[in-house]
C-alpha positions as CSV (number, residue, x, y, z in Angstrom):
1,X,190.2,28.4,-86.4
2,X,189.5,29.4,-82.9
3,X,186.2,28.2,-81.0
4,X,186.1,29.7,-77.8
5,X,182.9,28.5,-76.0
6,X,180.9,29.3,-79.1
7,X,182.2,32.8,-79.4
8,X,183.3,34.0,-82.8
9,X,187.0,35.1,-83.2
10,X,189.2,34.3,-86.3
11,X,188.3,32.6,-89.5
12,X,190.4,30.0,-91.2
13,X,192.0,30.0,-94.7
14,X,188.8,28.6,-96.1
15,X,187.2,32.0,-95.7
16,X,190.2,34.4,-96.0
17,X,191.9,36.1,-99.0
18,X,188.8,36.7,-101.1
19,X,187.5,33.1,-100.9
20,X,184.1,34.0,-99.3
21,X,181.5,35.4,-101.6
22,X,177.9,36.4,-101.1
23,X,174.9,38.1,-102.7
24,X,171.4,39.3,-102.2
25,X,168.5,37.1,-102.9
26,X,165.2,38.2,-104.5
27,X,165.0,41.0,-101.6
28,X,167.6,43.1,-99.9
29,X,168.8,40.2,-97.7
30,X,172.4,39.2,-98.0
31,X,173.6,35.6,-98.1
32,X,177.1,34.2,-97.8
33,X,177.8,31.4,-100.3
34,X,179.9,28.3,-99.3
35,X,183.5,28.5,-100.6
36,X,183.7,24.7,-100.9
37,X,180.4,23.7,-102.5
38,X,179.8,24.2,-106.2
39,X,176.0,24.7,-106.2
40,X,175.8,28.1,-104.5
41,X,174.9,26.6,-101.2
42,X,173.9,29.3,-98.7
43,X,175.7,29.4,-95.4
44,X,173.8,29.4,-92.1
45,X,174.7,31.8,-89.3
46,X,174.7,29.8,-86.1
47,X,175.7,32.6,-83.8
48,X,176.7,36.2,-83.8
49,X,178.6,38.6,-81.7
50,X,178.4,42.5,-81.6
51,X,181.5,44.4,-80.5
52,X,182.1,48.2,-80.4
53,X,184.7,49.1,-83.1
54,X,187.7,51.2,-82.9
55,X,187.3,54.7,-84.3
56,X,189.3,55.1,-87.5
57,X,190.1,58.6,-89.0
58,X,189.2,58.9,-92.7
59,X,189.4,61.6,-95.3
60,X,185.8,61.1,-96.4
61,X,182.7,63.3,-96.8
62,X,180.6,61.0,-94.7
63,X,181.8,59.1,-91.7
64,X,180.2,56.6,-89.3
65,X,178.8,57.9,-86.1
66,X,179.6,54.7,-84.4
67,X,182.1,52.0,-85.2
68,X,181.3,48.3,-84.8
69,X,182.4,44.7,-85.6
70,X,179.9,41.8,-86.2
71,X,181.4,38.3,-85.8
72,X,179.5,35.4,-87.3
73,X,179.9,31.6,-86.6
74,X,178.9,30.2,-90.1
75,X,177.9,26.7,-91.1
76,X,177.3,24.8,-94.4
77,X,174.5,22.2,-94.2
78,X,175.7,20.6,-97.3
79,X,179.5,20.0,-96.7
80,X,179.6,20.7,-92.9
81,X,182.1,23.7,-93.3
82,X,182.2,25.6,-90.0
83,X,184.0,28.7,-89.6
84,X,184.0,32.4,-88.4
85,X,183.8,35.7,-90.3
86,X,183.7,39.3,-89.3
87,X,182.2,42.5,-90.8
88,X,183.1,46.0,-89.6
89,X,182.8,49.6,-90.7
90,X,186.2,50.7,-89.4
91,X,188.7,49.1,-91.9
92,X,189.9,51.3,-94.8
93,X,188.8,50.2,-98.2
94,X,192.4,49.6,-99.0
95,X,192.3,46.5,-96.8
96,X,191.3,44.4,-99.8
């Protein structure tokens, strides 16, 4: 895991390869669930970083007008897990 003056970069194996899950609560807000805790502990987002994304050509009817990456510094108040994750709109769905 890389910590660079609090800036988010790459996550660890704790949150890679399908280990991190999430869901919406009673509203439309999305929450990440700690991959280590068994009680569906919600992770806290300590910091975030916005980056312009790389345009990706797709064969789809609708395409984003702008591409972006959001990087999050996450923390579990229960087990103290601290890590990084990213969300973007430029990767192909086959990246799973």
